[in-house]
Structure formats: structure tokens, C-alpha cells
N, C-alpha and C positions, 0 to 999 in steps of 0.2 A: 554943546556937544561934548561927549566923552573924548578922551585922548585918542588921536589917530596914531597907530603904530605901523611903521613901514618895515617890512622884513623881506629878505630874499626867499624865494620859493625854489627849492632845489630837489624835490622828490616827486615821484609820479602821483602820489596822493594829492599833493598841492596842484600839480599841473592838471589833473583830472577835475579838480574843483573849479578851474577856470573855464571849463566847458559850460557849466551852468551860468557862471558869471557873464560870459559872452552872450548867452541867450537873453539874460535879464537886461544887460546893458544895451545891446544892439538888435535884439530880436532875431538873432541868428539861429538857424537850425544847427544841429550837431554836425551835419555835413558841410555847412558853410564855415564853421568855427575853426580856429587854429587848433590843430590836434595836440593833445598832451605829448605825443611823441615828437612833434616838431618843436614844441616848447623845450623839451628835454634836450634835443639835438642842439638847438640854439644856445641853450644854457651851458651845455658841456663843451661848446666850441667857441667860447669867447663872448657869449652874450649874457644877459641877465633877465630874470623874471622877478619883479617886485610885487608884493601884495600890500594893500592897505587894509588894516583891520581896526575895528572898534569893538571893544569888549570880546575879542576873539572871533568876531564875525568878519569874513572877507567882504569888503565893500567896494574894492577897486583893485586894479592891477596895471602894470605896464610891462612890456616885453620889447627888448632890443637885442640886436646881434651885430657882429662885425660885417662890414661891407667894403669892398674896394672902391676907391674913387681915384682914378689916375694912378699915381705911384704911392698912395698912402691908404691906410685902412681907417675907416671912421666907424663910429657906433651909430647904427641905424635904429632909430626909435620907431618901431613898427606899430605898436598898439598901446593905447592908454585909455582906460575907461573907468567910470564910476557908476554904481547903481543909482537909479533915479532918486531915491530918498536922501542921498548924500551929495547930490550935485549942487554947485554954487556955494560950497562951504570950504573951498580950498583944498580938497582932497587930491584932485588932479594935479594942482600946482605942487603939492607936497610930494607926490609920486615923481613928477618930472624933476624936481630939485634933487631928490634922492637918486634918481637915475643919472643925473649930471655928475653928482659926487662920485657915484660908483664908476662911471666912465673915466673920469679924471684919475681916480685911484688905480685904474687898470690900464693906464697909459694912452687912452684915447684923448686926442686934442681937438677933434672935430666930431660933431653929432649932426646927423641929418634926419629928416622926417618928411612925410608927405604934406 
């Protein structure tokens, strides 16, 4: 497999691209998907959206945002997915590790997920 590149997604064009990715990954309709506007709000209020690319093609992503738990804030890892052709090749793990590093660099000491 070619090199997997993980990068932050910070603009509406990138957030919109994740609509199609959610459809491919989970079979979600656009109405069921996390909106590009919600991704933008999460990103601009202490969260992160990371994309995984191979040769410039978006093949996976993860999305997390701040969430209160008791008297502390944690990073809530809400979504992580990889398109079928790249599953089982470590892409999801690489995304989660990048999210972990990002969270630590931004002051989070706890991460939660479903």
C-alpha cells in the first residue's frame, strides 16, 4: 500500500467531502450523516477532524470534540471510519493514534468514545 497521510481537515470543502465518505463507510444517507456544519462547529470549538489520504484520495477520517465529564473536559472521539477497500490495513489505528497525539498536544488528558 502507498503511504497513508493523516492531516487535519479545517475547511468547508473538506467537511463536505466527508458526507460522501460517511455514505461509503456506513451506508448513511445525507440526512443521517454528520453535517459539514456540525464538523465545522466541533472543529472551531476545541475539536478535531482528521482525514486519512492515499495518493491524495480521502480514504478515512475521525472526528472528536470536547465534552464535560464531572469537573473536567475530555476529548470525545465521536466517529472514525475507513472505506471498505482500505479496512484491515491499519488506517483506523493510524487515525486514532493521530487523534491521541492531537488531543494530548491540545491539553486533553482523557479521551472517551462509545
